Residue, then its C-alpha position, 0 to 999 in steps of 0.5 A: m470326101a475323105l482320103l485314105i492315107d498311107r504315109a511314108r514320111d512327112d516330107a516325101p512326095a505323094l501320089v493321089l490314086a483314083h480307082g478303076a470303074g469296077a473296084p473301090m479304093d481299097s481293092g486288093f490291087l490298090q491296097r497292095l500297090s499303096e503299101l508297096l509305094c509307101e515302103l518305097g518312100i512315097n506318100v499315098g492318098r486314095f479316094e472314091f468317085p461319087y458313084m463308088v461312095e454311093r455303092r459302098l453305102n447301099g451295096k448296089k452297083r452303079p455306073p461311073n458318073r459323067q466325066s464332068e462329075l469325075i473331074q470335079a471329084w478329082h479336083a476336090a481330092l487333089a485340093m485335099a492332098k495338097q493340104e495333107f502332104n508337104g512334098p510334091v503331089f503327083i496324080g494317077g490311078k487304075s484304069l478309069g482313075g488314071r484316064m481321069a487323072a490325065v484329063l485333070a492334068a490338062d488344067s492342073n499344076v501337077p508335076g506328073v501323072i501315073c496310069f496303072g493299066y490305061p484304057f486305050h479303048p473299050p473292051a473289044k473296040p480297038d477302033k474307039l481310041r481314047v488317046d486324044t487326052l494323052q496327045h496334049l498332056p502338059c507334064e511327064t507321064l508314066i503308063i504301066q501296062g500289061t503286054l496282054d491288056k485287052l484295053g490296049d496291048r503292046q502291039e496296039v499301043t506301040g502303033y499309037a505314036l504317043p508324045e515323048n513326055i509319055a513313058l511306057q513300062w511294060l509288064e510281060d504277059g500281064d492283063h488289065d489287072f497285071k495278072p499274067r497267065v500261069r505258064s508265063g512264070y510271072s505272078q500278079e504280085q511280082h507285076i504289082a511290085t514292079a509297077a510300084r518300083a517304076a512309079a516310085d522311081f518316076i516320082v522321085s526323078t521327076a520331083v528332082r528335075s522339077l527343082t532344077 
């Protein structure tokens, strides 16, 4: 395993990002998000789960690994990041990667978690909720979600009664990849930029509070 690094400065706080179920760590979404976070003064490290590494090697699509294997990969990536970065290390990710970061946070000493498009339920299955992990998170958490996300839209999520240590940042008309409809007047680039600013603000403010 290796981390793909975007470095702002040596003493900056860092965010380790995991990819979603279908796209790699250098997808257009994560590449742009990482660039913007770095411009905002946040170090970023990205990594890939074993199934995505295998797909990169042989070109064949594979389903995600079992959760235990995903968490094992997350532990390894976090350990590498703590060796690589001098500042506080936050964890997060896109969709599946963010959900696994939330699972990891339950037994890892991290200051905060950021989820970019949290999969609150599988597509078209709103009754199969994935909120148990969120109910027991021990740290500050930010979820950045499109209001039209089919894996948890604003109307659905506002009814979940999430704990007070979870903050929600809504992106108007955004889908699971933060892409809005043309008629909305927004663009995916705008929403990714908003997400990056919200994440950077969350990291800086949470890091400062952890020192007091």
